[in-house]
Structure formats: C-alpha cells, structure tokens
N, C-alpha and C positions, 0 to 999 in steps of 0.2 A: 458641233458642240453647243451651238446656240439653240438647237432644236430639242435638246434633251438634257436632263440632269444626270443621266446614266452614262458617265464617261469611263467607268472602270471596265476593263476587258471582261471581267467576270459577270458584268451586267449586260452582256451582249444582247440577249433576247429582249430584255426590258428596253434597251436603247432602240432596237429595231421597231418595237411596237409603238413607243412614244414618238419617235422621229417620223415614222410613216404617217401617224395620225396628224402631225403638224405639217407635213410636206404635201399631202394629197390636195388640200385646198390651194396651195401655191401652184402645184402642177396643173390643176384644173384651170386656174386663172391664166396660166401660160398657154394652155391649149386654146382658150378663147381668144387670147390676144395674138396668137401666132408667134409667141416668143420662144427663144431657146433657153433651156435651163441647164446649167452646168453644175455638177457636184464637185466642189473643190476638195482638195486633200489637205489634211492638217498633220498633226504629229503621227508618228508610227503607231502609237497606241490605238489610234482610231482608224487605221488604214483598212483592216479587214472588215470591220463593221460598216465602213463607208462603202466599200465595194459591194458588200452584200445588200446594203440598203438600195444602192443604185440598181443592181440586178433585179431585186424583188419588185421594185416600183415600176421600172420600165417594162417589165414583163407582164404587168397587169393589163388586162384587156382594154380598160378605158384609156390607157396611156400608150396604146400601140402606135399612135401617129404622133406622139409628142417628140419634138426635136430636143434631144437631151444628150449630155455627155458627161464624162468623168475624167479625172486627172490621174496620170501615172507619173510618179516622181523618179527620175532616172538615177538619182543619187542613192536609192535604196538597192541593196544587193539582191533582193528578191523581186525587183520591179519587172524584169523580163518575164519571169514566171507569171506574175499577175497580168501582164499584158497578153501573154499567150492564153491565159484563162479567159480574159475578156473577149478576145477574138473568137475563141471557141464558143463562148456564150452567145456572141452576136450571130454566129453562124447557125445556132440552133434555136434562138429565140423566135417566137411567133410575132414579129413586129413588121409593121408596114413602113416604118421610117428607120433608116440605119442609125446606130448610135455613133457618137463622136468620142474619140479618145484624144485628150489634150496632153501632150508630152511636155513636161517641164523638168528642170534640173532638181528643184527642191529648195525650200527656204528655211528649214529648221536644222541645218547641219550642226550648228553649235550645241543646241539643246539636246539633239539626239545623241551626239557624241558624249557630252558631259553626263547625261543621265545613264547611258549604258556603262560608261567607265565607273561611275559612282556605284552602280549596282553590281559591277563585275559581270555584266552580260556581254555577249557578242555584240559588237557595234553594228547596227543595221545599215549604216550608210558607208559608202566608199570613203576612205580617209585620204585619198589622193585625188586631186582635181582631174588628173589625166584619166583615172579610172572612171570617174563620173562622165567625162566627155566621151570616152570610148563606149560606155554603156548607153549613153544617149544616142550615139550613132547606130549602135546595134539595134536599139528599139525603133529608131527612124526606119531602118531597113525592114524590120518586121512589120511595121505599120504599112509601109508602101507595098510590101509583098502581099498584103491582104487588102489592098485597095478594092473597094466594092463590097467587102464585108463590113468594114468600119470606115468612118470618116476620120481623117487625121488632122490634128491641129498641133502646131509646134509653137510653144510659148518660150521665146528666148530672145535676148538681145546680142547673142554671140554670133559674130559674122561667120565663123567656121561652121557652126551648127546650122545656120540659115542656108549657107551655100551647100552644105552636105545634103540637107533635105531636098533642095531644088535639083541638085545633080542626080541623086538617086531616083527621084521622081521622073526626070527626063529619060534616064537610062531605061526605066520600066515602061515608058510611054504614057505616063500619067500627065494630063494637061496641067498647066500652071494653076488653073482654077479648081483643080480636083482635090485640093487640100488647102489648109489655112495657115497663115503665119500670124502670130499674135504678139503684140507689144503693149507695154504700159504707157498710158497717156503721160506725156511730159518727159519720158525717158528716151534718150537718143533720138531726138526728132529728125536729125539729118539722115540717120539710118532708115527711119520709117519712110521718109520722103523718097529715098533711093529705091526701097522695096516697091513702093507704089509706082514709081516711074517705070520700073522693069515689068510691070503688069501682074505682079503676084497679088493674090487675094490676102489682104491684111485686115485684121481686126484689132482696133485699138480699144483697150479696156481701162476702166477706172472704177475705184470703189466709190460707192454712194451710201451715205448714212450719217450716223452720229459721229462727231469729231473724235472723241476720245477712243472708242473702239477702232475707228479708222486709222488713228495715228499708229496703232500697233502694226497694222497691215503695212502702212507706208514705211515704217522703220525697218520692217523685215525686208521690204523691197530695196531700200537704200543700202542696208547691210549686204544684201545679196549682190548688188550691182556696184558697190564701191570696195569690195574685198580686193586683196592684192591680185587674185587670179581672174577677176571679172574683166570681160572684154570691154565693157563701157569704161572702166577705169584705165585699162591698158591702152586703149585707143584715144579716148578723149582727154584723159588727164596726163598720161605719160607719153602719148604720141608715138607708140610703137609702130613699126612698119607692118604693112599688110602681110608680107611673107611670114613674119613671126605670128601674126594673129591667125593666119590660115593654116598653121602647122598642124599636122595630124596629131592626135593624142599619143603620148609617149609610151603607151602600153597596148598590148594586143587584146582584142576582144576575147580571144581564147583563154587568156591567162587571168581574167577577172576573178577576184576571190568570191566564194560563195558566203552566204550568211552563216552557215554551219549550224551544228546542233545547239540546243540550249546549254547554258553553263552547267558544268559538273566538275567541281574542284577535285583534282587528283589527291590521293592520300599524301599526308605529310611524310617527308623523309625523316625517319627517326634519328638519323645521324646528323643531318643538317636541316633542321626545321625551317630555316629561313624566317623572314619577317612575317608578322601576323597579318592576315587578310581575312576580312569577314566572309562568312558563307553567303553566297548569292541567294537572295529570296527567289521564289518561282517567278519566271518571266511569263506572267499570265497572258500576255498578248500573243503568245505562240500557241496555236491550236493543239499541238502535240502535248504541251505542258498541261493544258486544261483537260485533255482527254486522259492523260496518265493519272492525274489526281482524281478525276471522276471515277476511273476504274478502281483506284485504291479505296475510295469511299464505298463503292458497291461491294468490294470484297469484304471490308470490315463490317458493313451492315449485314451481309450474308452470314458471317461468323456469329454476330450477335444474335440474329434471328434464329440461327440453328440451336441456340441456347440450351439450357437457361443461363445465359450470361457467360462471360469469360471467367475462368477460375484464376484467382490471384492468391498465391501463398506467401506467407512470411518467408524470409531467408535468414538463417542463422548459421554461421560457420560454413557458408557456401552451399547449404542444403535447404530445400523447401521444407517448411514446417506448417502443419495444420494447427488450427486452434478450435476449441469447442464452440466459441462464439464466432459469428460471421457478420460481416457488413455487406450491404448491397449498394452499389452505385447505379443510378438510373440515368436515362437520357433526359436532360432537362427540357428538351423540346417535346418529349413524349414520355411523361412520367410513368406510364404503364410498361415501358420497355426497360428491362433489366440489362444493363451493360456488363456488369461484373459482380461476382460474389467473391469477397476477399476475406482473408484471415482478419481477426480482430484481436490484436495482441493485448495482453495485460501485464501485470507485474512479473509473472513467472517467465514469460517470454523476454521481457526486458532484462531481468536478472541473468538469464542464460546468455543473452546477447552481450551484456556488459562483461560477463566472465570471459567470453570468447575474445572480445575487443581488448580487454586488459592483457591477455596473453599474446594476442597478435601484434599489439602496438610496438613493442621494442624492436622486433625484427623489421617491421615496416618502416619505422623511423630511421633505422640504419641503412635502408635500401638507398642506393645512390639516386640523387634527384633526377638524373637522366632516365633511369628506369621508371621512376614514378611518373615522370612527364610522358614517357612513351605509352604508358597505360592510357593516359588521357587522349593522346593522338590516335591510338587504335580505337578507342571508344568513339571518337569523332567520326572516324571512317565507317564504323559499324552503323552509326546513326545516318550518315550520309547515304549509304547504300539502301537504307530502309526509310528514307525521309517521307515519302508519300504515305506509307503505311502508318508510321508513327503519327503523322499529322492527321490522317483520316480518323484515327481512334479518338483524337481530341474533338473532332466534329460531333461525336456521339456522347462521349463521357463528360466533356467540358462545355459542350454547346458552342464551340468556336466556329465561326465562318471560315471558309477555305483560306483566305488571305491571312487571318489571324493565326490559324493552326499552323500553316507553313512557316510563318515568321517565328513562332514559338520554337519549333524544332531547329530552325536555322540558328536561333540564339543559343540553344543548348549546345550545338556544334561549336559555335563561337566561344562559349565558355571553356570548352575542352581545349580548343586551340590556343586561346589567349592565356589561360591560367597555366597551361603546360609551358609556354614560353616565358611567362613571368617567373615561374618556379626555377627555370634554368638560369634566369638572370639573378634572382635572389640567391640561388645555390652557389653562384660563383663568388659570393661574398662581396665586400666593398672595401674601399680604401679607408684604412684606420691609421691614425698617426702613431708612429712607433719611435719614441725617443731612443737615443743610444743605449744599448744594453737591453732593449725590449723588442719582442716580436709579437705584435698585436694583430689579431685577425677577427673579422666579423663573420659569424655564421648564424643561420636560422634553423631552429629545430621545432619539431612538432610538440604540442603541449600535452597530448594524451588522447583521451576519448572525447570526440565531438558529437553532440546531439544536433541533428538537423531537423527542424520542424518546418515543413514546406506548405505553401499555399496551393489552392486549386486553380487560381486564375491564370497562372503561367505554369501549368502542371509538369512541363518538361524542362523549360528554360531555367526557372529559378531554382528548382531542386538540383539541376545539373550544376549551376553556378556554386551553390552552397556546398554540395557534396564533393565536387571535384577540387574546389579550393582547399577544403579540409584535408582531403586525401593527398593531394600532391605536395602539401607542406608537411606531410609525415604524421598525420593523425589517423587513428581508427575512427570509423563513423557509424553511428546508429541513426538510421534514416527513417523518420516517421512522415509518411506522405499525408496529404489532405484526405479526409474521409470520402470526399466527393469524387476523387480521381485516382484511385489506387492502381487501376490498370495502366494508365498512362505512365505513372511513376515507376511501375515495374519495368517499363521499357528501359529506363536509365540503368536499373540494376542489371538487366540482361546485357546492355552495352558494356558495362564495366566488367562483368564476368567474362564476356567474350573477348575482352581486351587483355585478359590475363591477370586481373587483380587477384592477389592471394586470398584464399579462403579465410574468413574471420575478420578481415580488415573492414569489411562493410556488412552490416546487418540491415535488413529491410523489415520494418516493424509497422505495418498498417494497424491502425487502431483509433480509438476515440481520443481526441486531444485532451479532454479533461482527465482521462485515466492514464494512458501510457505516456502522453506528452508531458503532463504535469509531473509524473513520476521521474522521467528522465531529467527534467529541469532541476529537480530538487536532489537528485542522487549525488552523493559525495564523490563518486568516481568519474563523473562527467566534468571535464575541464573547460570545454568550450560549448556554447549554445549559439547556433545560427537560426534565426527565425525571420520569416516574412509573413505579415498578416496584419490584423487590426491593431490599432493603437491600444485598445483596452487590454487585449491579450498580451501584446508586447510589453507594456508597462508592468503587467503582472509578472511576466518572466523576469524582467530586470529586477523587480523587488524580490522575487523568490531566490534568484541567483545570488543576491547580495547577502543572504543569510549563510553564515559559515557553520557547517554541520559537523558533528562528531566524525572523526576519521577522515575528514576532508583535508588534503595536504596542499591545496592550491587556492588561489582566488579565481573564481569562475570568470571567464570572459564571455560577454554577450554581444553578438552582432545582430542588430534588429533593424529591419526595414519595415516601417509601419505605414500608416495611412497618409492621406493627403486631401486637402480641400483646395485644389489647384485652380489658379485663375489665369485667364488670358485677357490681357489688356489690349483694347482696340483703339488706336490713336485716331484723331480726326482726319488724318490724311491717308489712312490705310487703303490698300488696294483691295476692294471688296471681292474681286474675282479670285484673289488669292486667299483672302481672309475667310470667306464663307466655307469653302471645302475644308480648310484647316480646322475650323471650329467644329464643324459637323463630325469629322472623324475623331477629333480629340474628345468630344463629349459623348458620342454614341457608338464609337467603335467598341466591339465586344460588349455592347449594352452598357457602357460606362463602368465596367467591372475591372478597372485598373487603378492601382494606387496613384498612377500618374495622370489619370483622366482629368479633363477639364470639367469641373462642376460649377465654376463661377465664371461668368463672362462680364467684364467690366468695360463699358463702352463710353467714350467721350460723346457728350450730348450732340455735337454738331453732325455726327454721322449715324447716330443711333437709329433713327426712323428707317432710313434706307437699308441699313445693315439688318435690322430685325425683320423687315419685309422679306428680304432675300433669304435670310436664315430660316424663317418659317417655311418658305417655299421649298428650300432644299431639304429640310427635315421631313416635310410632308411626303417627299418623293422616296424616302428611304423604304426599302423593302424589308419588312419584318416577317420572319418565317423560320423554318427548320434549316439549320446550317448545311444539311446534306445537299440542299439545292444551291447550285453554283452562284446564282444571283442574289442570295440572301446577304443583306448588309447588317441587319440587327437581329441577333438571335435571342434566346431566352436569358433570364437570370439563372443562377446556378441551382437554386432549390426553392422549396415552398417558403422557408423562413425568409429568404432574400426577397421573394415576391411580395410577401406580406409587408416587410419593412419598406420596400420601395413604394408600394401602393399607399402606405400611410403618409409618405412624404408628398405624393401626388394629392392626396386629400388635404394635407396641410396647405399645399399651394393654393388649392381652391378656396380655402378659408382666409388665408393671410395675404394673398397677392392676386395678380391677374395671370391666368394661364393663357399664354399666347398660342400654344399648340399642345395637344395631347393626342397621340395615336390610339384611338379606341379599338379599332379593328385589328385584333391580334389573334393568333391561333389559340384555341381553347384546350389543346391537348397537353400543354406543358406549362412552364413557369414564365410566361411572357408578361412583360410590362412595356407598353409603347413609349417611344421617345416623347419627352415632355420638356417644354420651355416655359419658364415662369418669370414674371417681372413684377415690379411694384411691391417689393418686399423690403423690410428693414434689413440693413446690414447686420443686425444682431439676431435676425430670425435663424431658427435651426436650419432653414433652407440655405442660408448663406454661411453657416458656421460649422455644421456637422457633416461628416463624411457619409454620403448616401450610398455610394457604391452601386449605382444603377443609372439608367438613362434619363436623368433629371438634370437640367441645366438651369441655373439661377442667373438672371441678368440683373446687373446693377448699373446704374447710369451715373456718370461723373461730369462735373461742369468743366473740368480741365484735366490735362494729362497728369499733373501733380496729384490731384485728388484721386485719379484712377490708381496711381501707384500706391497711395496711402491705403485705399480700400483693398488692394491686392495683398498688402502686407498685414492687414488687420485680421489675422487668423492665427490659430494655435499650431497650424501645420506649416511646413516649409519644404515640401518635396520637390515639386516642379512648378514652373510658371512660364508664361509666354507673353510676347509683345508683338503686335502687328502694327507696323509703322513704316512710313517712307522717310522719316526725319532722322538723319544720322545723329543729331544731338539728342533726340528723345530715345533712340536705341541705346546710345551710350549711357544716358541717365538711367534707363531701366536696368541695364547690366550692372550699374553701380548700386542701385537702391533696392531692387527686388530681392527679398530675403527668401531664397529657395536654393535647393541643392543643384538643380539644373534649370537654367533659364534659356528658353528657345526663342529665336527671332525669326519672324516671318515664315513659320512652318508649324506643323503639328507639334504638340507637346508630349505625345505618347507614341 
C-alpha cells in the first residue's frame, strides 16, 4: 500500500499497473546487489492483488533469477488454497531461481474481525487460536511436501510451530538447512540462540526506516506476541511448562471451517422479524462478487443498447398508464445513449391518481400494522434477490460507480427492514397515564394522501425511505420520481407490487417537477409532502404547503431534506494516513453529488501544508471515467445543467482563489467535470458558502482549532460535519459545538 494509491479492490488493475512501475526499479537494484526481496502481506483487502503482483513480476523474464518470496498468513481461512495456487504457479513458472514462501500466523486479526463483523461479512480469519495453529501446521506440511518446488520459510516465535516444522522436515528427509526459520530482532533472544545452537538456519529481521511508520509495525508485533495466546507471553511472562507449550492444537485439520460464500441475508421472518440488521454491502475483495456485478452491468448495458431505451410507464390503480408526453433519461457518461423513455404525467394523471388514492386510503389505514410491515419485508427480499441488477441500472441512468450503486440499493433494503420494524414498535402503542376511571391509550394513524417528491442522486434509497415510511404508517402515496432516473425509481414500484401492496395505495407519476410536482404540493387533498432536493425547491414547497386552500381539511405536513455546505475540520494532530482518504471520498465520491458531501475543508495551519500536498497527490490519482468500468472512482455529474453550473464554480475559483488541482483530462462523451481543489478564497466567497453539488472542494485555513470550528459553523446549512483529530478534548469540543445534524469523527462524512 506504500507503492500505490489504488487500495480499493475495485481498482485492482490500476493497483497492479502503478505498483509494478514502482517495484521494477527496486527489483533491478536487488538483482544487482544479490539481495532477496520479500513481498509482505497486509490486510485481507490487499491479499489477492499482492499475490497477483508477486506472480506477475517474478514471472517476467528480467527477474527470472531474482531471489524473491511472498507471505502466506495462516490465520486466513483461504490461506491453504492460496498456498496450493502458489505451489502450482512455482511448478509452471519459467524461472531459474525458486520462489520462497514465508508462512506466518498473521498480524491483523483484530482489524479483520472487527471490519467483517461491522459489515456483516463472513470473517476471513479463524476466530479460535487452535484453528490458526492447526492450519499453520497443515500449511507447514504442504510446504515441506513440495520441497524443491518452493523454498519454505517459517516466521514464528511459537515453540510448537518451530518444532513441528523441524520434525516434519526430518520425517521427509529435508536437511536442516533446506528451509528457513525467521524471528524478529529483539524478540525471544533465548529462543533464537537455542535455534542457532541446534544448527537450524535462522534469519533475524528488523524494520528499517522512518520512526513513525515503523512504530505501527512494532506495535502490531508487540500485540501479536503479548496476546494471551502468544507463546512468548505464555513462556517468558507466565512461565508455562514445556508440555503445555508443545501441546497439539485442540482441533483437527479436517474440521477447519471454510471461508464460505459472500454474505446474503435470509428473508425476514414475517411473524418474528427479530432485531434490525443492516444489509451487507458487496464484499468487493471477493473475486466472485466482482464478477457477478460485472455480469449484471453487462446485461443491463445490453438491454439498453438493444433500445431504444427502457420503457417506463406511469402506474395508477396498479396498472401501467401511458401519456401523450414522454421524457427521456440518458446515460450521463454518454449523453448520446438513451437509457429510458418514460411517461410524463400532468394534471390529468395526477387527478386520476388522487382520486384512486382517496378511495384506497381508508382501507389501507385500517390494515393491521403487521400486514403493512410485511409488505415492506417482502419488498426488501425482492430487492435483495435482484440487488446486482438494480444496482447496475444506476451505473447507466444515474452515473454511479459500482460501490456507490451497490450501497444505494443496500440502503433501500435497509429502509424497508428498518421502517417495518419501527412501524411494529409504534403500532404497539405506548404507556399513557390512566387515572382512576379512565382507560387511555396511544395509537398512531395515517394522515391521508402523501406526495413523495424524490431526488436523482440516491435514486433507489431515498425514494424507498420516503415511500415506505408513508405507506407503513397507513398513508396512500403519490410517488413522483426525479426526471433523470425514472427507470431506477420504477424498480421500487415493482418491488412493492410484487410484495402484495394493494392496488391504488401507491401511484407512480413520472413527470416534470415544475408541473406535476408543484400541482401535488398545492393540491388540497394532499396531507403530507416528503421531499429531498435543493434548498431553493424545498423552501418553495414549505411556503406553498403553508397556504390553506379551499376544501382543504387539514394542515399539510412537510418533511424536507435539503442541501448542505458541509465541512470537515482537520486538527493539527490528525492522522494524515486516515484523514486524506476520508476527505477524498467525502468530497469526490459520486462526483460530490450528495447533500452530505464535503465541500469545505477547514485545516489548522500547523498541518495544512503537508495535508494539502498529500491531498492533491491522492486526488490526482483518482480515475475519472464511465462507471461501467470497475475501477472508475469519479463518474459524471448528472446532466448538462449540472455540468454548466459546476464548471462556472471552477471558473470562479480561478478568478477568486488558487486552484491547487483540477483534473482537465476527462471523457468528452458525457457530463464530466474533473475533481477540483481550491484555496486562498474568502470565507464569504460563493465557493465557501453556496452548495455546488459537484466535485469542487474549497480549503480554508485556520490559526487554531477554535477558529476552525467557528468557520465550520459559519454557514446557512447544517446537514453534516466531520472532525479529524487525535485529541479527545477537541473531539468532545467539536461534538458539543459543531452545528450539524450528523457529526462524524475520524471517518468519512457521507
């Protein structure tokens, strides 16, 4: 990971190209010096690409005589398969010098376990120390069985593991100098001396380099060797007897658990839903997951190109409805490609849908909440079974890179699962004081007809949240999707229809916002309006909904999520290794087209120069392109109007400030604007105060953390904010003082 900025598993090819370019000069120098080069192994995310990098480079003709090796981590459940693949590679490679395989236990157990559990993925490491020990011995035997094809090196301070490697080697007639034992300098020196006295080949290794990066390495080694299960601790600290230390692992090699397939959540039990759990996002580090998504992208692209575009009808009373007027959505990465042709509803269709909704609402409102929640749970399962296909459509209609598209559909599933459970909780009522002679109870009822006006930037997730919340609480819904993404939105309607939602309860009204959207907002029969979009439109809706019209028998409720001018504050002691990736993703993920995106970066002066140097370098490495390509990190903005608006801010940056970086080389086929970083602007500049909704990041510098917080709060928006700091006091201060709905600490803000 020090050799390339492409750490994402979706950027595998880019990582290979850039890492090879940086490694070849090192390997050439090693050849000249007669040095051995070992490819170390880091986190599981980087395992497959590291192994591929090793195989590709050592198989190049100029490195046929290079002494080189690679690590296998025995705590990984798929390590034996990887080892077998390496041995097969070594047997077939056209090399004049054998490769070395260094077998270790692994040093990232805690982070691998925590990350997998947080994402609800299968845990890639053995969770029992005996399983790791048993697998280590299984891999030792496999290496010794292939003596002559590969050179074996065993990195361990565990007496049992060392003895096992030696005994198996002697059983197979392998001389003591036919493999290597490896130990860390300064760790268990008495054991090292004993190994040398017995005549084994021992390599003692030590990290060399800068102190701070080196400390991370040393801390991992200390954690590894001072854990409760560590031999070093058990022997040297606790003084355990040798019989206990030489005990065989308590599990059989035959019974070791496999990694298993990628996560796929089972359908919710409608009678006993259980607690809410989020839908696992795609585990992109698994080759099968990447292949399945790529196949879905290819299928959707073929459907679109078979054209002309997908047909999207309005839905009223459960039936498709055509309209004289039509709208066309295009691929924002290739504006000449028509993705969908949809109905364009006007007042006539809105009136018809309103009439149906008024008639359907009373029966739906009386439907038991458990039945309404069951519709959401079944819709979630419908989406879950079609997740790749639904996500792939967003790649083309919304211009979303793979990771963003997958996360959007996962969030849609989450809304169904979460709101279904919340409705069950609310439907049970609550404790209400009942004095003697009274029987008081609390119940929640739907308000009537809800108009849902949805955005294009989360074309499945946000509409699902707004529509399902209204439905499960007993309202009839008129759903107007964004003009740019009607085909994606139609997937939500299909999910709810397949889930058994009664006809008439939901109408789907694609159309122009200024026409059908405005009409629904002002209509006296609409009781609730849910909107997500720009502040200008949202405030207009709030104002229009506040006017009481003739025949209106209620006060309209408006739920509006509007824009943001969100800031990340970087403290003087921030960990830049953590800060830079968080800033880059928060600012440029989905080309900055999120209301929660970071558009202001406020940096304490003492760290500003180094942060900006690294930030520019990381941003320069971002791959801008069509999201159908797996490695694309920044796609297009949504349409020509957005492109024009964002470009105008880039031009303003050139006039008012200093442009630290602007990506000029972008595809010409769609609505692309390259990532841009600007500094030296006034805090009152439009660049620092207006929502740009594109890949433009404005940097402001502060003399102190207090000033940084003041700058962060100096905005008309208060959606999200972030702080990157290692100071507990400053983190607490930010939590207390930052005025934002969501405040994130030491992570992305979107």
